Phi, psi and omega in degrees: 000134178274166190298314184301317181294313180299323175298317182285328177286320185296311176307319178288331170294321174297315180294325173301316185295324180289332171292314178310300181306321182286338170287328188257056178294346171289346177276109179285154176301320177305319179292316173305311181296320187286329174271332186232354184073015172208161180217184170316307181302320177302302184307314177303319182298309184301321176295313172305309188295320178298312176301307185297327173300331181263008180084012181267113176288121181217119176277176184292323189284338177282323181291322180295317185291335177285323180285323188272341187069020174188170178298143187297326175298321176299311178303319185293319182294330187275328193233337187282138170244173185281132182270135178287171178300320177301316188290322185291322177298314181295328179300303187305321177289317175299317176303303182304322184284328192252327183243320182054030171211175178307131175254139169210000000 
């Protein structure tokens, strides 16, 4: 497979992932983090870092809007629920193992 085709397939898979996550607003970031070691905020940070590495100025809010499909504050108000102590404890463990730095 040539590099261009691979890039196009990876981009298509990424767009499908975002569409899936946008349909599954019932899946909270903390649940994703606890199960997979990453969440929507991680995706937005990786997107921002990739843009910045290529000389494209992008801040956290702009990257999150791309990943969430809307401003982050709006998504949170519509979809985010309160996490119980058990989920928060699992998150702290998962975060330390997978990310190792402040998560927001």
